[in-house]
C-alpha positions in Angstrom: -2.9 74.2 -49.1 -0.3 74.1 -50.8 3.0 75.6 -50.7 2.6 77.5 -53.9 -0.7 79.6 -52.3 1.2 80.1 -49.0 3.9 82.7 -49.1 6.9 81.6 -47.6 7.9 84.2 -44.7 11.5 84.0 -44.6 11.5 84.9 -48.5 9.1 87.8 -47.1 11.7 88.7 -44.8 14.9 88.4 -47.3 13.2 90.8 -49.9 12.6 93.3 -47.3 16.6 92.6 -46.1 17.6 93.9 -49.1 18.5 97.8 -48.6 17.2 100.2 -50.4 19.8 102.7 -52.1 20.1 105.6 -50.8 19.5 107.5 -54.3 16.4 106.0 -54.4 15.3 107.0 -51.3 16.4 110.8 -52.5 14.5 110.3 -55.6 11.6 109.6 -53.7 12.1 111.8 -51.2 12.5 114.6 -53.8 9.1 113.1 -55.9 7.1 113.0 -52.5 8.2 116.6 -51.6 7.0 117.9 -54.9 3.7 116.1 -54.5 3.6 118.1 -51.5 4.2 121.5 -52.9 1.2 120.9 -55.7 -0.7 119.8 -53.1 -0.2 122.5 -51.0 -0.3 125.3 -53.4 -4.2 123.7 -55.3 -5.3 123.9 -52.1 -4.0 127.1 -51.4 -5.4 128.6 -54.5 -8.9 126.6 -54.3 -9.6 127.8 -50.9 -8.8 131.7 -52.5 -11.3 131.0 -55.4 -13.5 129.5 -52.5 -13.6 132.2 -50.4 -11.8 135.5 -50.9 -12.3 137.8 -54.0 -10.1 136.7 -57.0 -10.5 138.1 -60.3 -11.7 134.8 -61.6 -13.2 132.9 -59.5 -13.6 129.7 -61.9 -10.4 129.8 -63.2 -8.9 130.2 -59.4 -10.9 126.6 -58.7 -10.1 125.3 -61.9 -6.7 126.2 -61.5 -6.5 124.8 -57.6 -8.4 121.4 -58.4 -5.7 120.7 -61.1 -2.5 121.6 -59.0 -4.3 119.0 -56.8 -4.8 116.0 -59.4 -1.4 117.1 -61.2 -0.1 116.0 -57.5 -0.7 112.8 -58.0 2.0 111.7 -60.0 4.6 112.6 -57.9 3.2 111.0 -55.1 2.6 107.7 -57.1 6.2 108.0 -58.2 7.4 108.6 -54.6 5.3 105.9 -53.1 6.7 103.0 -56.3 10.4 104.2 -55.5 10.2 103.2 -52.0 8.5 100.3 -52.8 11.1 99.5 -55.7 8.7 99.1 -58.5 9.9 99.6 -61.6 7.2 101.4 -63.2 7.8 103.9 -61.1 11.0 105.3 -62.5 9.2 106.8 -65.5 6.5 109.1 -63.8 9.2 110.2 -61.7 11.9 111.3 -64.8 8.0 112.8 -66.3 7.8 114.6 -63.5 11.6 116.2 -62.8 11.4 116.7 -66.8 8.5 118.9 -66.8 9.4 120.8 -63.7 12.8 122.2 -65.3 10.7 124.5 -67.6 8.4 125.9 -64.8 11.4 126.3 -62.5 12.7 128.0 -66.0 10.3 130.6 -65.5 10.0 130.8 -61.7 14.0 131.9 -61.9 13.0 134.3 -64.8 10.3 136.4 -62.5 10.8 139.8 -60.8 9.6 137.9 -57.7 9.6 135.9 -54.8 9.2 133.0 -57.1 12.9 134.0 -58.1 14.2 131.7 -55.0 11.4 129.1 -55.1 12.2 128.6 -59.6 16.0 128.0 -58.1 15.0 125.5 -55.3 12.9 123.4 -57.7 15.6 123.9 -60.8 18.0 122.3 -58.5 16.0 119.6 -57.5 14.7 118.8 -60.9 18.2 118.4 -61.5 19.6 116.2 -58.3 16.3 113.8 -59.3 17.0 113.3 -62.5 20.6 112.1 -61.6 19.3 109.9 -58.9 17.0 108.5 -61.5 18.8 107.9 -64.2 21.9 106.3 -62.3 23.0 102.6 -62.9 22.4 102.1 -59.1 19.1 103.0 -59.2 17.9 101.0 -62.7 20.0 98.3 -60.5 17.7 98.3 -58.0 14.5 98.8 -59.5 14.8 95.7 -61.4 15.4 97.8 -64.5 16.7 95.7 -68.1 18.0 97.9 -70.9 17.6 97.7 -74.6 18.3 94.5 -75.6 18.1 92.6 -72.3 14.3 91.9 -72.3 14.4 88.5 -72.2 17.3 88.1 -68.9 16.3 88.1 -65.7 17.2 91.3 -63.3 
């Protein structure tokens, strides 16, 4: 077996030894919490649609399944961010951009959704700040325009 086929344990340890910036960890935590909230909300709608007496059972079940499927985007992005994968920033940013109008609509409601909308809005803006920060870009190995041929 050649040295090209056998991974070098020292290089694997060195890669893992590099500290993950707190900004990346924070953005991953926010994305993971948003994903978990979508799963919980989807499960609540799904169970309510199947066991309760909703006005429209089909809409409740479809809405629950949709929320659970939508949760995959922020959960996969959070996993990628924790592993410092460059591809993960795109889905994480998209999740936050989608969260902003949802937060705005929730904050404009006349119910308990107002505080949840404010929290979601603050979380989305915080995550966006963390994701576009140069430290995060560098940690994820993302090169800017015109630097495609350069190594990070």
